[in-house]
N, C-alpha and C positions, 0 to 999 in steps of 0.2 A: 699529353704534356711533354713526354720524353722526346717526341719527334720535333716539337717546336724548340725545345732547349738545345737539342743537338744541331738543328739547322742554324739557330742563332750563333752557336759556337763556330760553325763553319764560316758563316758570314763575317763574324768578327775576325776569324783567322785570315780570310781573304783580304780584309781591309788592313790588318795589322802585321801580317807577315811581310814586312817591308824591307826588302834587300837593298832598296835605293836610299833609304833614309841616312844610313851612316856615312854615305859618300856623296850625297846630292849637292852639298855646297862645293865640294871638289869638282863635281861634274859641271856645275855652273861656272866655276872659275876657269875650267878648261875650255869653256866656250866664250870666255871673255867677259863674264859678268862679275860685278863687284857685289859686296854685301848689300848695298842699297838696292841694286837690281833684284837681288834674291828676295829681299823683303817686299819689294814692289810686286813681284810675282805672287808671293804669299798673301799680299793684300788683295790682289785680284781674285785669288782663290776665296778669300774671306768675303769680298764684295759679292761674288757669285753666290756664296752661301747665305749671306745676309739678305740678298734680293729674294731668294726662294725659301728662306728658312721658315717663316711663319706660314706662307701659303702651302708649303709642302707638309707641314705638320697638320694643318687643317685638312689637306687632301687625304692624308692618312686616316683622319677621323671619319671622313664621309665616303671616301672611295675604297679604303681598305688598307691596312698596314702591309699586307702581303704584296699588293700591286706596287706600292711605293718602294718596297724593298727590292723587288725584281727590277724596276726601272732604275733605281739607284745603282744597283750592282752593274747593270749594262753600261751606264754612263761612266762609272768608275773604271771599268775595263777599257773603254774607249780612250780615256785620258792617258793611260799608260801606253796604249798602242801608238798614240801620237808621239809621246816622248821617245818611244823605241826607234822611230824612223825619221825624226826631224832634228834640226840643229840650230834653229833661229829663236830669238827672243819672242817674236810674234807667235810662232808655233807653240812654244812653251806656254805662252799666255792663253792660247786656245785650250791647251791641255789642262791648265789650271782651272779654267772655267768649267770644263767637263768634270774634273775631279771634285771641284767644289759643289757642283750641282748634284753629282752622284752621292757625295757624302751627306749632303743636306737631305736628300730623299730617304736615306737610311737613318740618319739621326732622328731621334724622337720616336719614329715608327718602331724601331727595334726595342727600345726600352718600354714603350707603351704596350707592344705585343707581349713582351715578357711579363709585365705587371698584370695585364689582363689574363694571361695564361695561368699565373699563380692564383688569381682570384677565382677563375673558372674551376680550378681543381682544389679550391679551398686550402691553398697553401700560401696565402698572402703574406703571412709572417716570414716566409722564407725568401721573399723578393730580394731583400738586401744581400742575402747569401748568394743567390744566383747572379745578381748584378755584379757583386764583387768577384765571383768566379769567372764571369764572362770578361770582366776587366783584366783579371789575372791571365786568362787564356790569350787575350789580345796582346798583353805586354810580354808574356812568355814567347808568343809567336814572333813579335818584333825582336825579342832578345835573340832567339835562335837564328832569325833571318840576318841579324847584324853580323854574325861571324861569316855567314855565307856571302853577304854583300861585300864585306871587306876583302875576302879572298877572290871573289869575282872581279872586283875593281883593280886588283893587282895586274890582271891580264888585260882588262878593258873597262873603262868607265861607262861604256854603253851596255855591256853584257848584263849588269843587274836589272836594267830596264826590260830586257827581253824576258827574263825570269819573272819580273814583277807583273807583266801583262798576263802571263799564264796563271799566276796565283790569283790575280784579281778576278779572272774569269770563273774561278771556283765558286764564287758567291752566287752566281746566276742560278745554277741548278739547285743549290741549297735553298735559295729564296722561293723557288718554284715548289719545293716540297713542304713549305710552311702551311699550317692550318690556321685559317682566319678565326679568331675568337670573338673579336669585337663586332657587334652588329652595326652595320653602316646605316646612316640615317640621311635622308634627303632634306636639304635646306633650300627654300625658295630664293633667299637673298644671301648668297655666300659671303659677299663682301661685308654686309652688315653683321653677319654672324662672326666673322673673323675680328671685326672691330669690337664686337661685344666681348669676345674672349680676351682680346688685348686689354680692353678697359678693365675687365674683371681681374686680370693677372697683374697689371701694373698700376691700377688706381683703386679699384673697389676693395680688393683683398690686400690690405697693407702688408700683412705678414708674408704672404706669398710674394709680393713685389720685392720686399727687402731680401728674401731668400734668393730670388732670381737675380737681382742685381749683385748681391754678394757673390753668388756662384759665378756670375759673369766676370767679376773682377779677378777672382782666384783662377778661373779657367783661362783668362787672358795671360795671367802671370805664368802658369805652367806651360802654356802653348809657346809663349815668347822664349822661355828658358830652353824648350826643346830645340828651338832654332838658334840658340846661342851656344849650345854644346859644341858644335863643330867649329865655330870661330874660336872658342876657348882652346880646343885641341890644336887648331892651327897656330894659335898664339904660343902654345907650348911646344910647337914643332914636333908634334906626335907623328910617328911613321904611319903611312897609309894603312898598312896591314893591321895596326892596332885600333883603328877607328871602329871596325866591326866588333872587336872583342869588348872594348869599353862600352859601346852602344848596347851590346848584349847584356853585360853585367848591370848596366843602369836599368834596363827594362825588366830584367829578372827581379831586381829590387822593387820596382813598381808592382810587378805581378804578385810577389810574396806579400807585400804590404796590403794590396787590394784584397787578398784572400782573408786577411785578418781584420779588415776594416769594420765589419759588423761587431766583432768582439770589442774592439777599441772604442767604438762609438757607444756601445752599451755601458762600458765602464766609465767613460768620461761624461757622457750626456751631451746634449746639443750645444749648450752655451760654452762649455770648456773646449769642446771639439772645434767649434768655429773659431774661438779665440786663438787656440794653439796653431791652427792651420794658418791664420794670417801672420802670426808672429814668426813662425818657421819659414813661411814663403818669403816674406820681406827680409827677414834676417839672413836667409840664404843668399839673396841678391847682394846685400851689403857685405857680408863676409867674403863672398866670391870676388867682389870688386877689389877688395884690398888684399886678396891672396891669389893673384893670377900667376901662381907657381904650381908645382905639382900638388900642393895642398888643395888646390881647386878641385881635384878629382874627389877628395873626401867630402868636400862641401856639396858637390853635385850628387853624391850618393845619399846624403842626408836629405837633400831637397827632393830627390826622387822617392824616398820612403814616404814623405808627406804627400807627394803627388799621388801615390798609390792609395792612400786613405781618402784623399779628397774627392776623386771622381764618383765612386759609388755612393759615398755618404751624402754629398750635396745633392746628387740626383735623387737619392732616396727621400730626402727631406721634401723636395718639391713634389714627388709622386704622392707622398702622404697628404699633401695639402690641396690636391686637386681632384677632379672627377673623371671617370673613365671616358665620357663622351667628349672631353676636351683635353685629355692627357697628352696626346701626341702634339697638339698645338701648343700647349703650355711648355712642354719640353723643347719644342722648336723655338719658342720665344727665348728660353734660356740660352740655346745655342746661338740665336740671333744676336743677343747681347754680347756674348763672347766674341763672335766674329766681327761685330761692328767695332768693339773696343780695339781688337787686334788690328783691324784694317786701318783705323785712325792712328794707332801708335807705331806700328811696325816700320813704315818707311822712315820715320823720324829716328827710330833706334838705329836703323842701318846707316842713315846719314851721319849720326853722331859718331858711329864707329869709323866710318870712312874719312870723316873730316877731323875728328879729334882723337878718340881712343876707345878701345873696348871697355875700359874701366868707366869712362864717362857714360857710355851707352847703358851699362849695367846699373850704375847708380841712378840714372834718370828713370829707368824702368822701376827700380825699387820705390822711388818717390811717387811715381804715377800710380803704383799699386797700393801703397800705404794709405794715401789720403782718402780715396773713395772707399777702399776696403774697410778702413776704420769707421767711416761714416755709416755705411750700410750695416756693419756689425752692431754698432750702437743702436741704430734704429730697429734692428732685428730683436735685440735684447729688450728694448723698451716696448716693442709691440707684444712680446710674449708676456710681459708683466701686466699688460692691460687686458689680456684674454681671460 
């Protein structure tokens, strides 16, 4: 068990020790891209993820979690190698496709392997603790990388990408050291089996469906905010050297919150936890829109605390409601929903910023998150009452 946990820590580190994230919008701007172009690139990333999301989860279920994790880490490294040595929008687009594909092969497979590992060693009750700890490590890694990225960017906006390519490579040997827990099974008609799992997740099991859709809405909200942080800092005319520091502090906040997510969830319970997540997420957008001054920094920190609770808790709910033989596929369906929603919304958010204002883009996002979020929360509560 220890070997798998440690290897998953390293894989998380290789994905989240992101020295490029605090300055990537500045990097794009330096190459003549506007915010709409930035969101188009991130939509391409999401489309690549959406295209492969469910098949990759199913592949992890029948081919093996370990093999998917190895392949994902290789593609992820390739994406950053392209970023390190190219300068065109088309090249960046190819890099985003590789990054999205690599991320997709890892997503679902890592959580499924973690959950199966805890079951194998009769520590299923500790899954949420380990999921929260892995989330904490990821965000602590991104936090520490933030300062380094900001310092490297002062010398060159390209330098962080060289370092990132090296860090991303670390995930490959870690994935090779994993021990496969789940017993692979052969299916004569894979497409039919995928459709069966999709039907079960989104139609047959209503409670699971509402949890997946609600998690998708909240995941889209937190992902969009992550890409709005730098535009907010640019709006405040923040010095480049401070980008890494602020990014670091934000991700430390997420990591600490994730570490205590299981305790908070046990105290509040599922209904209150989900309700407060929605209120704080939407409220964070609204308050931020009307406080695009240095008060915005305080708003972002509160938002990131809630983000730290959100990821392990919502993923844990979905894990509890599904079976081992389809777990990676179901988690991939969850990620599919997040990426599909983000791909549909992100270019419009960027367009609103470029044509109108950052405030307009933020308020639009709040509205888009609130309406479906409220709907799926109510359906979720209603389904629990009928159980």
